[in-house]
C-alpha positions in Angstrom: -7.3 144.5 68.7 -7.3 146.7 65.6 -7.2 150.5 65.6 -10.4 151.7 63.9 -10.1 155.4 63.9 -8.1 158.4 65.0 -9.5 160.1 68.1 -11.8 162.9 67.4 -13.1 165.6 69.8 -16.2 165.2 71.6 -19.1 150.4 82.1 -19.1 146.8 83.5 -20.6 149.1 86.0 -24.3 149.7 86.5 -25.5 153.2 85.9 -28.4 153.4 88.3 -30.7 156.4 87.9 -29.8 157.9 91.3 -26.0 157.8 90.4 -26.5 159.3 87.0 -28.8 162.1 88.0 -31.6 160.8 85.8 -34.0 160.0 88.6 -36.7 162.4 87.5 -36.6 161.5 83.8 -36.7 157.7 84.4 -40.4 157.6 85.3 -41.6 154.4 83.6 -45.4 154.6 83.3 -44.9 154.2 79.6 -43.6 150.6 80.3 -47.1 149.6 81.4 -48.4 150.5 77.9 -45.5 149.0 75.9 -44.9 145.7 77.9 -48.2 144.0 76.7 -47.3 144.7 73.1 -43.8 143.2 73.6 -45.3 140.2 75.4 -47.7 139.7 72.5 -44.7 139.4 70.2 -43.1 136.9 72.6 -46.3 134.8 72.3 -46.1 135.1 68.5 -42.4 134.5 68.2 -41.1 131.3 69.9 -37.6 131.8 71.3 -38.0 135.5 72.0 -38.3 137.1 75.4 -38.7 140.5 77.1 -36.1 142.0 79.4 -36.9 144.9 81.7 -34.1 147.2 82.5 -34.1 150.2 84.8 -34.8 152.6 81.9 -35.9 150.4 79.1 -37.8 147.4 77.8 -36.0 145.1 75.4 -37.4 142.4 73.1 -34.8 139.8 72.4 -35.1 137.5 69.4 -31.7 135.9 69.0 -33.0 132.4 69.6 -36.1 132.8 67.4 -36.5 131.3 63.9 -34.7 133.7 61.6 -37.4 134.0 59.0 -40.2 134.4 61.5 -38.2 136.9 63.5 -37.5 139.1 60.4 -41.2 139.4 59.8 -42.0 140.1 63.5 -39.2 142.7 63.8 -40.7 144.8 61.0 -44.2 144.5 62.4 -43.1 145.4 65.9 -40.9 148.3 64.8 -43.8 149.8 62.8 -46.3 149.3 65.7 -44.0 150.8 68.3 -42.9 153.7 66.1 -46.5 154.7 65.6 -47.3 154.3 69.3 -44.3 156.3 70.4 -44.4 159.1 67.7 -44.3 162.6 69.2 -43.2 161.3 72.6 -39.9 161.1 74.4 -39.9 157.3 74.0 -37.8 155.9 71.2 -37.4 152.5 69.5 -33.9 151.3 68.8 -33.0 148.3 66.8 -29.9 146.6 68.0 -28.2 143.3 67.5 -31.2 140.8 67.6 -33.0 143.2 69.9 -35.5 146.0 69.8 -35.2 148.4 72.8 -37.8 150.9 73.9 -36.5 153.6 76.1 -36.6 157.3 77.0 -34.6 159.0 74.3 -33.2 161.6 76.8 -31.3 158.8 78.5 -28.4 156.9 77.0 -25.1 155.2 77.9 -23.1 158.2 76.6 -24.9 160.7 78.9 -24.6 158.4 81.9 -20.9 157.8 81.2 -20.3 161.6 80.8 -21.7 162.2 84.3 -19.4 159.5 85.7 -16.4 160.8 83.8 -16.9 164.3 85.1 -16.9 163.1 88.8 -13.2 162.8 88.9 -10.0 162.5 86.9 -9.9 158.9 85.9 -6.5 157.4 85.1 -7.8 154.8 82.7 -11.1 154.5 80.9 -12.2 151.5 78.9 -15.5 151.3 77.1 -16.5 148.0 75.4 -19.7 147.3 73.6 -21.2 145.1 70.8 -24.4 146.9 69.9 -25.9 150.0 68.4 -26.8 151.2 71.8 -23.1 151.4 72.7 -22.3 154.0 70.1 -23.4 157.0 72.3 -20.9 155.6 74.9 -18.1 155.5 72.4 -18.8 159.1 71.4 -18.9 160.3 75.0 -15.6 159.0 76.3 -12.6 161.3 76.0 -9.9 160.8 73.4 -7.6 159.3 76.0 -10.1 156.5 76.6 -10.0 153.1 75.0 -13.3 152.4 73.2 -13.7 148.9 71.8 -16.4 147.6 69.4 -16.9 143.9 69.7 -17.8 142.3 66.4 -18.1 143.5 62.8 -19.6 146.7 61.6 -19.0 150.4 61.5 -18.5 152.0 64.9 -17.4 155.2 66.6 -15.1 153.1 68.8 -11.3 153.6 68.4 -10.6 149.9 68.3 -12.4 146.7 67.4 -12.1 143.1 68.6 -13.7 140.0 67.1 -15.5 138.3 69.9 -16.5 138.2 73.5 -13.8 135.6 74.1 -11.2 138.1 72.9 -12.7 140.6 75.4 -12.2 138.1 78.2 -8.6 137.6 77.2 -8.0 141.3 77.0 -9.5 141.9 80.4 -7.4 139.0 81.9 -4.3 140.6 80.4 -5.2 144.0 81.9 -5.8 142.5 85.3 -2.6 140.6 85.2 -0.6 143.7 84.3 -2.2 145.7 87.1 -1.1 143.1 89.7 2.4 142.6 88.2 3.3 146.2 87.9 6.1 147.3 90.2 5.1 151.0 90.5 
């Protein structure tokens, strides 16, 4: 694990709306309008699929033909951006995904609510996508934020792969159970 930056001021746990306080702002009527558009792109892009999350819809294209996907990504981004302009719904391009979600809700805001609930002795935030950057910004300086993979990040540390994440977690677990205090 490499140190990426010096701390500056400023889960795998599921952040359900009722736990994060976002119940009112997670209304998802907008999904009924966006889902058919994403499904159209699934039909037009073999290997892609749509995932529905509590607060978002995500079009995944990791397994699609690279050339075709690059064309479809631009088309879809343009269509969704026009459709969601002047709304609280945003379009976020991630690592082989396009996510559509309420812009008032993000991992950082959810994490901040959890962090404020009590004095945590240890905080570890790990992510591999653009959507994790809000989380890295929200955690306190004492937290360990880790970006998986290459690229610029607000995380304090970086690690090369998911396999290295597994090894790190195994080491952390073994240290917890072998500590004598």
